[in-house]
C-alpha positions as CSV (number, residue, x, y, z in Angstrom):
1,M,6.8,18.1,16.1
2,N,5.3,15.1,14.3
3,L,2.1,13.8,16.0
4,K,0.9,10.3,15.6
5,F,-2.3,9.1,17.3
6,S,-4.2,5.9,17.7
7,I,-8.0,5.5,17.2
8,A,-8.6,1.9,18.0
9,V,-12.3,2.1,17.1
10,L,-11.5,2.7,13.5
11,K,-10.6,-0.9,12.8
12,V,-13.9,-2.1,14.1
13,I,-15.8,0.4,11.9
14,F,-13.8,-0.3,8.8
15,L,-14.0,-4.1,8.9
16,K,-17.5,-3.8,7.4
17,K,-16.4,-1.7,4.4
18,N,-12.6,-1.3,4.2
19,R,-11.1,-4.8,3.9
20,S,-7.4,-4.1,3.4
21,K,-4.7,-1.5,2.5
22,T,-2.5,-2.2,-0.5
23,A,0.6,-0.8,-2.2
24,A,2.1,-1.5,-5.6
25,I,5.8,-1.2,-6.4
26,T,6.3,1.6,-8.9
27,G,9.5,2.4,-10.8
28,A,10.7,-1.2,-11.0
29,Y,10.6,-2.6,-14.5
30,K,12.7,-5.8,-14.2
31,D,12.1,-8.7,-11.9
32,S,15.5,-8.3,-10.2
33,D,14.7,-4.7,-9.4
34,L,11.2,-5.5,-8.3
35,F,12.3,-8.3,-6.0
36,D,15.1,-6.1,-4.5
37,R,12.5,-3.5,-3.6
38,V,10.2,-6.1,-2.0
39,T,13.2,-7.4,0.0
40,S,14.1,-3.8,1.2
41,I,10.5,-3.1,2.2
42,L,10.2,-6.4,4.1
43,K,13.3,-5.3,6.0
44,M,12.7,-1.6,6.7
45,G,9.0,-1.1,5.9
46,F,7.6,1.6,3.6
47,I,9.7,4.8,3.8
48,S,8.7,8.2,2.5
49,T,10.7,10.0,-0.3
50,E,11.8,12.7,2.2
51,T,13.1,10.2,4.8
52,R,15.0,8.2,2.1
53,F,16.5,11.4,0.7
54,E,17.6,12.7,4.2
55,N,19.2,9.3,5.0
56,Q,20.9,9.0,1.5
57,L,18.9,5.9,0.7
58,D,18.0,5.0,-2.9
59,M,14.9,6.9,-4.1
60,H,12.8,4.8,-6.6
61,G,9.1,5.0,-7.6
62,L,7.1,7.9,-8.8
63,G,8.1,10.2,-5.9
64,G,11.9,9.9,-6.6
65,S,11.6,12.4,-9.5
66,G,11.0,15.2,-7.0
67,I,7.3,15.7,-7.7
68,D,6.4,14.7,-4.0
69,F,8.5,17.7,-2.8
70,W,6.6,20.0,-5.0
71,S,3.2,18.7,-3.9
72,G,4.1,18.6,-0.2
73,G,3.6,14.8,-0.1
74,A,7.3,13.9,0.2
75,D,7.0,13.0,3.9
76,S,4.2,10.5,3.1
77,V,3.9,6.8,2.3
78,F,1.4,6.3,-0.5
79,T,-1.1,3.4,-0.4
80,Q,-4.5,2.4,-1.8
81,M,-7.6,0.7,-0.3
82,F,-9.6,-2.4,-1.0
83,T,-13.3,-2.2,0.0
84,Q,-16.1,-4.7,0.4
85,K,-17.5,-3.4,-2.9
86,N,-14.3,-4.3,-4.6
87,I,-14.8,-7.9,-3.5
88,E,-18.4,-7.9,-4.7
89,D,-17.4,-6.6,-8.1
90,H,-14.3,-8.9,-8.4
91,L,-12.2,-5.8,-9.1
92,R,-9.2,-6.7,-11.3
93,L,-5.9,-5.6,-9.6
94,R,-4.7,-4.2,-13.0
95,D,-7.6,-1.8,-13.0
96,L,-6.1,0.1,-10.1
97,M,-4.0,3.1,-11.3
98,Y,-1.0,1.8,-9.4
99,N,-0.2,-1.8,-10.4
100,S,2.7,-4.2,-10.3
101,K,3.5,-8.0,-10.5
102,V,4.0,-8.0,-6.8
103,R,1.9,-5.8,-4.5
104,F,1.8,-5.6,-0.7
105,L,-1.3,-6.1,1.5
106,L,-1.3,-4.0,4.6
107,K,-3.1,-4.4,7.9
108,L,-6.0,-2.1,8.8
109,D,-4.1,-1.3,12.0
110,A,-2.1,1.2,9.9
111,L,-5.2,3.5,9.8
112,E,-5.0,3.9,13.6
113,T,-1.8,5.9,13.1
114,G,-3.6,8.6,11.2
115,S,-3.9,9.3,7.4
116,Y,-5.1,11.8,4.9
117,Q,-6.6,10.7,1.6
118,Y,-8.0,11.7,-1.8
119,K,-10.4,9.9,-4.2
120,D,-8.2,10.8,-7.1
121,D,-4.5,10.9,-7.8
122,A,-3.6,14.3,-6.2
123,L,0.2,13.6,-5.7
124,G,-0.4,13.6,-1.9
125,V,-0.8,17.4,-2.0
126,R,-0.4,19.2,1.3
127,K,-0.4,22.8,0.0
128,I,-2.5,24.9,2.3
129,E,-2.7,28.0,0.0
130,N,-5.1,28.2,-2.9
131,D,-3.0,26.6,-5.7
132,F,-3.6,26.9,-9.4
133,W,-3.1,23.2,-9.9
134,F,-4.8,21.8,-6.8
135,D,-7.1,24.7,-5.7
136,D,-7.6,24.1,-2.0
137,E,-7.9,20.3,-2.2
138,Y,-6.0,19.7,1.0
139,A,-8.1,22.0,3.0
140,E,-11.3,20.4,1.7
141,R,-10.1,16.7,1.9
142,Q,-12.5,14.2,3.3
143,N,-12.0,12.4,6.6
144,I,-11.3,8.7,6.4
145,L,-15.0,7.7,7.1
146,E,-16.4,9.9,4.4
147,F,-13.7,8.7,2.0
148,T,-14.4,5.0,2.7
149,N,-18.1,5.5,2.2
150,D,-17.5,7.1,-1.2
151,L,-15.1,4.4,-2.3
152,Q,-17.9,1.9,-1.5
153,K,-19.8,3.5,-4.3
154,N,-17.0,2.7,-6.8
155,T,-18.2,0.5,-9.7
156,R,-16.3,-2.2,-11.5
157,F,-16.9,-0.9,-15.0
158,A,-16.8,2.9,-14.4
159,N,-13.4,2.7,-12.7
160,R,-14.3,5.6,-10.5
161,Y,-11.8,6.4,-7.8
162,N,-9.3,3.8,-8.9
163,G,-6.6,6.4,-8.7
164,H,-7.4,7.1,-5.1
165,E,-4.6,7.5,-2.6
166,V,-4.2,7.1,1.2
167,M,-1.1,8.7,2.8
168,F,0.6,7.9,6.0
169,K,3.3,9.9,7.8
170,E,6.9,9.1,7.0
171,R,7.0,5.3,7.5
172,L,4.9,2.1,7.8
173,A,6.9,-0.5,9.7
174,P,7.1,-4.1,8.6
175,S,4.7,-5.0,11.4
176,F,1.9,-3.5,9.2
177,I,2.6,-5.8,6.3
178,Q,0.0,-8.6,6.0
179,G,1.3,-10.3,2.9
180,L,2.2,-10.2,-0.8
181,V,0.1,-10.7,-3.9
182,V,1.7,-11.9,-7.1
183,D,0.1,-12.3,-10.6
184,D,1.0,-16.0,-11.3
185,Q,2.8,-19.1,-10.2
186,S,6.0,-18.2,-12.1
187,T,6.3,-14.9,-10.2
188,Y,5.6,-16.7,-7.0
189,N,8.3,-19.3,-7.6
190,N,10.9,-16.7,-8.7
191,L,10.1,-14.3,-5.8
192,L,10.3,-17.1,-3.3
193,H,13.7,-18.2,-4.7
194,Y,15.0,-14.6,-4.5
195,L,13.8,-14.2,-0.9
196,R,15.5,-17.5,0.1
197,D,18.7,-16.4,-1.5
198,H,18.6,-13.1,0.4
199,N,17.9,-14.7,3.8
200,M,14.4,-13.3,4.1
201,I,12.8,-16.7,4.9
202,Q,12.8,-17.9,8.5
203,I,12.2,-21.4,9.8
204,D,9.7,-21.8,12.7
205,P,10.1,-24.4,15.5
206,N,8.1,-26.9,13.4
207,G,10.5,-26.6,10.5
208,N,8.1,-24.5,8.3
209,E,9.2,-21.6,6.1
210,T,7.8,-18.2,7.2
211,I,8.0,-14.6,6.3
212,L,7.4,-12.0,9.1
213,N,6.2,-14.9,11.3
214,T,3.6,-16.0,8.7
215,A,3.7,-19.3,6.8
216,V,5.1,-18.6,3.3
217,D,2.0,-20.1,1.5
218,Q,-0.2,-17.7,3.5
219,F,2.0,-14.7,3.2
220,I,2.5,-14.9,-0.6
221,R,-0.8,-15.2,-2.4
222,I,-1.6,-15.6,-6.1
223,G,-4.4,-13.6,-7.6
224,T,-5.5,-11.1,-10.2
225,Q,-8.8,-10.1,-8.7
226,V,-10.0,-8.8,-5.3
227,T,-11.6,-11.7,-3.4
228,D,-12.3,-12.7,0.2
229,Q,-9.7,-15.4,-0.1
230,L,-7.1,-13.0,-1.3
231,L,-7.6,-10.6,1.6
232,V,-8.3,-13.0,4.4
233,P,-6.1,-12.1,7.4
234,S,-3.1,-14.4,7.9
């Protein structure tokens, strides 16, 4: 049985240090592939490798090679975290281990569904026996509060913990998506054109274009560094 739980107090605690969740698109090397993946995620949310495999959906990204099944992380959705320290240090998005021309911003509410996390890239390991490759990393994993506090110690120049990962069970629905961040105006224009062509843009009662009930110019943001303006809730 899969158990999901809600801890409403987490969001209140994390607002002081944990500013947003984020996910880059891996395994897409052409704009057409990248935009197609963005469209799919906006429709269905983030879906784990295992769920996609069981439902005969395309498997892209780093997990599609089968490595997630080996590590035990195949039923997880992989994300990363932006902290208040990242804002203070003006962290460059490209300095994160996982990077792409378009990345998602995710609401902190996702943390209320439960997660497990590592400060380094551990392939989402869930092996419970002492493993040659991972030792007993899963058994000794930090809780989300300890993890967040350690990420706050990250420094701009040392790039400590920039390969960190936060895993969620099976799926993050579109309702957890806060917005998109693109590198430049050209990518913004091309992505918006693609989303219009694929009927992903809605028109609100006032005639304004929206994505997931948020004005387009608030939903798609342009930036290359972590700032308050970039992460401000829509």
